[in-house]
C-alpha positions in Angstrom: 113.7 76.4 84.3 111.1 73.7 83.7 108.1 74.0 81.4 104.6 73.7 82.6 103.5 70.2 83.4 100.4 69.0 81.7 99.4 66.4 84.3 96.9 68.3 86.4 96.1 66.7 89.8 92.8 64.8 90.1 91.4 67.5 92.3 91.6 70.0 89.4 90.0 67.5 87.0 87.2 66.9 89.4 86.7 70.7 89.8 86.5 71.2 86.1 83.9 68.4 85.9 81.8 70.2 88.5 82.3 67.6 91.2 83.5 70.3 93.7 81.5 73.3 94.8 83.5 76.6 94.7 85.4 77.3 97.9 88.3 79.6 98.8 91.9 78.4 98.5 93.4 78.5 102.0 95.7 81.3 103.4 96.2 83.3 100.2 99.0 85.9 100.3 102.7 86.4 99.8 104.7 83.2 99.6 108.1 84.7 98.7 109.6 88.1 98.1 112.6 89.5 96.2 114.0 92.9 96.9 116.2 94.9 94.5 117.8 98.3 94.8 120.6 100.0 92.8 124.2 99.2 93.7 125.1 102.9 94.4 123.8 105.6 96.8 124.5 109.1 97.9 124.8 110.1 101.5 122.1 112.5 102.6 124.5 114.2 105.0 127.0 114.9 102.2 124.1 116.0 100.0 123.2 118.6 102.6 126.7 120.1 102.3 126.6 119.9 98.5 123.3 121.6 98.3 124.3 124.3 100.8 121.3 123.6 103.1 121.4 123.6 106.9 122.8 120.5 108.6 120.1 118.0 109.5 117.6 119.3 106.9 117.5 116.0 105.1 118.8 113.6 107.8 116.7 114.9 110.7 114.0 117.0 109.0 113.1 114.2 106.5 114.6 111.3 108.5 116.7 110.1 105.5 120.2 108.7 105.7 121.1 107.5 102.2 119.4 107.6 98.7 119.8 105.0 96.1 119.7 106.0 92.4 120.0 104.6 89.0 122.5 105.5 86.3 121.5 105.5 82.6 122.1 101.7 82.6 118.9 101.0 84.4 115.3 101.8 83.6 111.9 100.4 84.8 112.1 97.4 82.5 115.5 96.4 83.8 114.5 96.9 87.4 111.5 94.6 87.0 113.4 92.0 85.0 116.0 91.8 87.8 113.4 91.4 90.6 111.2 88.8 88.8 114.1 86.8 87.4 115.8 86.6 90.8 112.6 85.8 92.6 112.0 82.8 90.3 115.7 81.7 90.2 116.3 81.9 94.0 113.0 80.2 94.8 113.3 77.8 91.9 109.8 78.6 90.6 109.2 76.9 87.2 108.0 79.3 84.5 105.0 77.0 83.9 103.9 77.4 87.5 103.1 81.1 86.9 99.6 82.0 85.6 99.5 85.7 86.3 102.1 88.5 86.3 101.2 92.1 87.0 103.4 95.2 87.3 102.7 98.1 89.5 104.6 101.2 88.4 104.3 104.9 87.7 107.6 105.1 85.8 106.4 105.2 82.2 108.8 104.8 79.2 106.2 103.8 76.7 102.6 105.0 76.5 101.5 101.7 74.8 103.8 98.8 75.5 103.6 97.5 79.1 106.5 96.5 81.3 104.8 93.2 81.7 105.2 92.4 78.0 109.0 93.0 78.4 109.0 90.5 81.3 107.6 87.8 79.1 111.1 87.3 77.7 111.8 85.4 81.0 109.2 82.8 79.9 110.1 82.4 76.2 112.3 79.3 76.7 109.6 77.5 78.6 106.9 78.2 76.0 104.5 79.5 78.7 102.6 82.4 77.2 99.4 81.7 79.2 100.0 84.4 81.8 97.4 87.0 82.6 97.9 90.6 83.9 99.5 93.8 82.5 100.6 97.1 84.2 98.6 99.0 86.8 99.3 102.7 87.3 98.3 105.3 89.9 101.3 106.9 91.5 102.6 104.9 94.4 99.5 102.8 94.7 100.0 100.6 91.6 101.8 97.8 93.5 99.0 97.4 96.0 96.4 97.4 93.2 98.4 94.7 91.4 98.6 92.7 94.7 94.8 93.0 95.2 94.2 91.9 91.6 96.5 88.8 92.2 94.6 87.9 95.4 91.3 88.4 93.7 92.4 86.2 90.7 93.4 83.3 93.0 90.1 83.6 94.9 88.0 83.6 91.7 86.6 81.1 89.2 89.4 82.3 86.8 92.2 80.7 88.9 93.8 77.6 87.3 95.9 76.6 90.3 99.1 78.4 89.4 101.0 81.2 91.2 100.7 84.9 90.6 103.7 87.2 90.6 103.4 90.9 91.5 106.3 93.3 90.9 106.3 96.9 92.1 109.1 99.0 90.7 109.9 102.7 90.1 112.7 105.2 89.7 111.8 108.3 91.8 113.8 111.4 90.6 113.2 115.1 91.1 114.5 118.3 89.7 117.2 120.1 91.6 115.7 121.7 94.7 114.0 120.7 98.0 112.3 117.6 96.6 115.4 116.0 95.2 116.5 114.3 98.5 113.1 112.4 98.6 114.0 110.3 95.6 115.0 106.7 95.4 114.7 103.6 93.2 114.0 99.9 93.4 111.8 96.9 92.7 110.1 94.3 94.8 108.7 91.1 93.3 106.2 88.9 95.3 105.1 85.4 94.7 101.4 85.1 95.5 99.5 81.9 96.2 97.7 79.8 98.8 99.4 78.4 102.0 101.4 81.7 102.2 103.8 83.0 104.7 101.9 86.4 104.9 98.2 85.8 104.6 96.0 88.7 103.4 93.1 89.0 105.9 90.0 88.5 103.8 87.3 91.2 104.0 89.5 93.6 106.0 90.3 96.4 103.7 89.4 100.1 103.9 89.8 102.2 100.8 89.6 105.8 99.9 89.7 107.3 96.4 89.6 111.0 95.5 90.4 113.4 92.7 93.3 115.7 93.7 96.3 117.3 92.0 98.8 116.8 94.9 101.4 115.0 92.8 101.2 114.2 89.1 103.3 113.8 85.9 101.6 115.6 82.9 104.9 116.3 81.0 105.6 113.1 79.1 109.0 114.5 78.0 110.3 114.6 81.6 110.8 112.1 84.5 110.0 114.9 87.0 106.6 115.3 88.6 104.6 118.4 89.5 104.2 118.5 93.3 102.0 120.6 95.6 103.8 119.7 98.8 101.3 121.0 101.3 98.3 119.5 99.5 100.2 116.2 99.2 100.6 116.0 103.0 96.9 116.9 103.5 95.8 114.3 101.1 98.0 111.6 102.6 96.8 112.2 106.2 93.2 112.6 105.1 93.3 109.3 103.2 94.9 107.6 106.2 92.1 108.9 108.4 89.4 107.5 106.1 91.1 104.2 105.3 91.8 103.5 109.0 88.3 104.3 110.1 86.8 102.1 107.3 89.1 99.2 108.2 88.2 99.5 111.9 84.5 99.5 111.1 84.8 96.4 108.9 87.0 94.6 111.5 84.5 95.4 114.3 81.6 94.2 112.1 83.4 91.0 111.4 84.1 90.4 115.1 80.4 91.0 115.9 79.5 88.2 113.4 81.7 85.9 115.5 80.0 87.0 118.7 82.7 89.3 119.8 82.3 93.0 120.6 85.5 95.0 120.4 86.9 98.4 119.4 89.8 98.1 117.0 92.9 100.3 117.8 96.6 100.3 117.4 96.9 97.6 120.1 95.4 95.1 117.7 98.4 95.3 115.4 101.8 93.8 116.2 103.3 96.0 113.5 102.3 98.8 111.1 103.8 99.6 107.8 103.2 102.8 105.8 103.9 104.1 102.3 107.0 106.2 103.0 107.7 109.3 100.9 110.1 110.2 103.7 110.6 108.7 107.2 109.5 111.7 109.2 106.0 111.6 107.7 105.6 108.0 108.8 106.2 108.9 112.5 103.6 111.7 112.1 101.2 109.2 110.5 101.6 106.8 113.4 100.7 109.6 115.7 97.7 110.3 113.5 96.4 106.8 114.1 96.8 107.4 117.8 94.7 110.6 117.4 92.0 108.5 115.5 92.0 106.0 118.3 91.6 108.9 120.8 88.5 110.2 118.9 87.0 106.7 118.8 87.7 105.8 122.4 84.5 106.4 124.5 86.6 107.1 127.7 90.1 108.1 126.7 92.7 108.5 129.4 94.2 112.0 129.1 95.8 112.2 132.5 99.5 112.8 133.0 101.2 109.6 131.8 98.0 108.4 130.3 97.6 106.9 126.9 96.3 110.1 125.3 98.1 112.6 127.4 98.2 116.0 125.7 95.2 115.4 123.4 92.4 116.4 125.9 91.8 119.7 124.1 91.0 118.0 120.8 88.1 115.8 121.8 85.6 117.8 119.7 88.0 118.5 116.8 87.2 117.6 113.2 89.9 115.5 111.6 90.0 117.7 108.5 90.8 120.8 110.6 93.9 119.3 112.2 96.2 118.3 109.4 98.7 121.2 110.1 98.1 121.6 113.8 101.7 121.4 115.1 100.7 121.2 118.8 98.4 118.3 118.1 101.0 116.6 115.9 103.7 116.9 118.6 101.3 115.6 121.3 100.1 112.7 119.2 103.7 111.7 118.4 104.7 112.0 122.0 101.9 109.8 123.4 102.4 107.1 120.7 106.2 107.2 120.7 106.7 103.9 122.5 104.3 102.0 120.2 105.9 103.7 117.1 109.4 102.5 118.2 108.2 99.0 118.6 105.6 98.6 115.8 106.8 100.8 112.9 110.4 102.0 113.2 111.9 98.6 112.3 110.0 98.8 109.0 111.8 102.0 107.9 115.3 100.6 107.4 115.1 100.4 103.6 113.3 103.7 103.4 116.0 105.6 105.2 118.8 103.8 103.3 117.3 103.7 99.8 114.7 106.5 99.8 111.2 106.6 98.4 110.9 103.8 95.8 107.3 104.9 95.0 105.2 101.7 94.4 107.7 99.3 96.2 107.9 101.7 99.2 105.3 100.0 101.4 106.6 96.5 100.6 110.2 97.6 101.3 108.8 98.4 104.7 107.4 95.0 105.0 110.7 93.4 103.9 112.6 95.5 106.5 110.2 94.4 109.2 110.7 90.8 108.4 114.4 91.1 108.1 114.7 92.9 111.5 112.5 90.4 113.3 113.3 87.0 114.8 111.6 84.0 113.1 109.7 83.1 116.3 108.8 86.7 116.8 107.0 86.8 113.5 104.7 83.8 114.1 101.0 84.7 114.0 101.7 88.4 114.0 99.1 90.9 112.6 100.6 93.5 110.3 98.7 96.6 109.3 99.5 98.1 105.9 98.7 101.6 104.6 99.1 102.2 100.9 98.9 105.6 99.3 99.2 106.9 95.7 98.8 110.6 94.9 95.9 111.7 92.7 94.6 109.8 94.8 94.2 106.1 95.7 94.7 104.6 99.1 93.9 101.5 101.2 94.5 100.1 104.7 94.6 96.3 104.9 96.4 93.7 106.9 98.4 90.5 106.8 98.3 87.6 109.3 101.7 85.9 109.5 101.7 82.1 109.3 101.8 80.1 112.5 104.1 77.6 110.9 107.8 78.5 111.2 109.2 75.0 110.9 112.2 74.4 108.7 111.2 74.5 105.1 107.9 76.3 105.7 107.1 79.4 103.5 107.6 81.6 106.6 111.0 80.0 107.4 112.1 80.4 103.7 110.8 84.0 103.4 112.6 85.1 106.6 115.9 83.4 105.6 115.7 85.0 102.1 115.6 88.5 103.6 118.2 87.8 106.3 121.1 89.4 104.3 119.2 92.6 103.6 121.5 94.7 105.8 124.6 93.1 104.2 123.4 93.9 100.7 122.6 97.5 101.7 126.2 97.9 103.1 127.7 96.3 100.0 126.6 99.3 97.8 129.0 101.9 96.6 128.8 105.4 98.2 129.3 108.1 95.5 130.0 111.8 95.8 127.1 114.2 95.5 128.7 115.6 92.4 128.7 112.2 90.8 125.0 111.8 91.8 124.2 115.2 90.3 126.0 114.3 87.0 124.0 111.1 86.8 120.8 113.0 87.3 121.8 115.4 84.6 122.6 112.6 82.2 119.2 111.0 82.8 117.6 114.3 82.2 119.5 114.9 78.9 118.9 111.4 77.6 115.4 110.7 78.7 113.5 109.1 75.8 116.5 109.7 73.5 116.9 107.5 70.4 119.4 106.3 69.2 121.3 106.0 72.4 124.0 103.7 73.9 124.2 104.1 77.8 127.6 105.1 79.1 127.2 104.1 82.8 129.6 101.4 84.1 128.3 97.9 84.5 131.1 96.4 86.6 129.6 97.6 89.9 126.1 96.2 89.3 125.0 93.4 91.6 125.1 89.8 90.3 121.9 89.0 88.5 121.2 92.6 87.4 119.5 93.3 84.1 120.7 96.5 82.4 120.1 98.6 79.3 122.6 98.1 76.5 121.0 100.1 73.6 118.0 102.1 72.4 117.7 102.0 68.6 116.3 104.7 66.3 112.8 103.3 66.8 113.1 103.4 70.6 113.4 99.6 70.8 115.4 98.7 73.9 117.8 95.8 74.4 119.1 94.4 77.7 121.7 92.2 79.1 122.3 90.6 82.5 125.3 90.4 84.7 126.5 86.9 85.9 123.2 85.5 87.2 124.4 82.3 88.9 122.9 83.2 92.2 120.6 80.4 93.4 121.8 81.3 97.0 122.5 84.8 98.2 126.0 86.2 97.4 128.7 86.9 99.9 127.4 84.8 102.8 130.0 83.4 105.1 130.2 79.6 105.6 129.2 80.0 109.3 126.0 81.8 108.4 124.8 78.9 106.3 125.6 76.0 108.6 122.0 75.6 109.8 120.4 76.4 106.5 119.3 73.4 104.3 119.5 73.5 100.5 116.4 75.3 99.2 113.7 73.2 97.7 111.8 74.2 94.6 108.5 75.8 95.4 105.7 73.5 94.4 102.9 74.9 92.2 99.7 75.5 94.3 97.8 73.3 91.9 99.8 70.3 93.2 99.3 71.2 96.8 95.6 72.0 96.9 93.1 69.4 98.0 90.5 71.2 96.0 90.5 74.2 93.7 87.8 76.7 92.6 85.6 75.7 89.7 87.2 77.1 86.5 
């Protein structure tokens, strides 16, 4: 990896000399993504048998197929090391081109030292220590907060023309019982900068924050959370209502400024991604948006076959009184089913096959959507995003996909980089539920243990995976990496690469920009 170059372009020199007035960088958003999940999983169908529950409880009731999990060889530091290292390596991002690195996680193994500081070992050889950002924590919302912070940094006077990296990572584990099948694990790293493939739509963000004890982790000696299941669903749906309403109001106000009067609804989005504790909740949430559209529509069509068929009796309902109305839930899901199948179901592929990854969950949905779409089908699409973290923090925002899908463009490269997602999911090892249970018991028994040498095998780890090798008596952790020579994706057939050119190094935004903000 190359060190940071000292020769700043003339545009930056002019900006620093005050020759440019401040103006926004163009098309700020996600330039590249790297997805990581563990190399093993347990079948939810087999887990139903092992747990002695009714057939379909996990697979149909929750909508889950497989659940990824970590052995004692992986922790939050190793997950994030893997995602960030592979992002930079596969996209050939020089360490010196990174000016901000922020971690979103709720998996805490140290109450003082941040995961971000561990990631700085990736920059040691380059000498680049001028990298802002630390960790951001609030349940599953930390990744979104980190992304917003990165966007705000680039659009501020603090920006020095370099990229930001955001990594969201977590290990979601639960005690034996009904919640255990809603676990999962993974990390997603995002390269953030101007001229992006996925552009965050400026000014279109609806947020709701509230104090609630729906899901929280007060016991620092355990990985397991305290969960109020019913309150958690109520908080999730209530936050969705408020965030969506606020987003719609802001979008409508922005349209009025452009001389356009319109009512925002599901039709305005080509795709919608949701934070996914389990897949069935997402289908219910999509129906919830349809119910919100129904309440906001001045003349809703509730006739047989109409858009809001079955909702006619709820015209005067208060949203907060309907969270557990099963008749409404069923009707809303029925009338929105076609839109759900088209706009949201493709985003659930990782969620059903890996499980709830907590902070990366929403962005796993985004990656799934991109991987399942054709390149031409993505061009100029509008993608709605709902992020939720218990406690609670939530936001609804949107991306606009780049119009440029030409070979070598950020969108072309992003789409290609995720094209092997299904192959990577299928390459994982399926383990018996008893082996999974043993791995969970081992994690429980060794959580925060020092001195400790992990016993999990390393042979089955994916290439380029960082893993824990030792925890000393002072809780200091050491890590190693499997063979990391993976500039291109592993296990791709020759035929699948015939039309793919060699990947070029991503150029620092400071070298691409005509002008930069005053710093």
